[in-house]
N, C-alpha and C positions, 0 to 999 in steps of 0.2 A: 569560524565554523569549519569543521572537517569536510573534505571533499565528499560529495554524494556517493554512497555506496561503499566508502572506505571503512576499515575496522573501527576507527573512532566514531565515525558517523553512525554505524550500526550499534555500537555500544550505547550511544546517546539515544537512538531510536528504542532500543530495548528498555532502557531506564524509563523514558517517557511513557512507553506503552504500559509499563507495570502499574501505572497509576490510573489507567483508563478503565472505567466500568462501562459495560455494554449490556445490551438486552440478553438475559440469561436463555432466552428461547432461540437465539440466533447462533448458528454454527456455520462458519465459512473459512476457507483458507484462501488467501489471495497471494500469488506469487508475483513479485515485481522484478522485472529485468530491465536494467539500465546499463547500456553498453555491456561490458563484461561482468558487471556485478549482479547479484541476485539475492533476494531474501523473501521470506514468506511471513505475512501477518496472518496469525491464527486467531479468530474470534470464536470463543466457545466458553460456555459455563459462566457468562457474565463478565469476562475479561478478554483483553487483547494481549497477545504475546508475540515475540519474534521467534521464528524457527530458522535456524541456519543449517539444519541437518537434511533438508530436502524432503520434508513431508510432502505428499502428493497434494497439489493444489486443486481447488474447484475451479478457479479462475486465474488466468495469467494476463498480466498487463505488461507490455514491452514497449520501450521507447529508447531514445538516446538521451545522453546527459543534458544536453542544451534544452531539450523539450522538457524533461523532468524538472529541471531548475526553474524554467519559465512557469510551469504549472504551480510548482511549490511557492514561487514568489508572487503568484497571482497576476502575472503578465500574460498568461495564456490559459484559457478555460479548457477543461477536459473535453467538453463538446467540440471546441474548435480543433484541438489536437486530434480528436477522432476523425472529424470531417476532413482534416488535411492529411490523414493517414500517417501522422507522426506519432500516434499512440495506437498500438494494436491490442485487441483483446481476444482472448480465446478461452474456451471453457463453457461452464454453466452460467450463462448470462442471467437466467431467472433467479439463480441463487444469489448473484451479486446484486441484482436490483432488490431482492428481498432483504438483503443484509446492508443495504446502502446506509441506513441510519446508524447502524453499529460501526460500519467502516469510518463513516463520517465522523463519529464521536471519537473513534481511535485516532484518526489522522488529524483531526481538528486540534487535538492536544499538542501536536508538534510544532505549530507555528513556524515563524521564520527561523 
């Protein structure tokens, strides 16, 4: 697997997201910042897409690569990362909570 946040990793993310259906009523943009890399997942119109051009996010999640990989591998929960301040969240948290099922569907497709 390509390193997290690298061009090939983002290409794979984009391809996997293209097959994800979400609730058509949910619209949210979530920017993820991992070390020096960043990308935005856009959930809108019943689908999830990757934006690399800097669309304005509703919510930003920021962490380091080690924490991101631990969360992705299931070795660290999001709750624990937040509690330990290893994961930072900024923006419209109500929108993030409302969109959690859609985001979960999008990210759940990614697997290890």
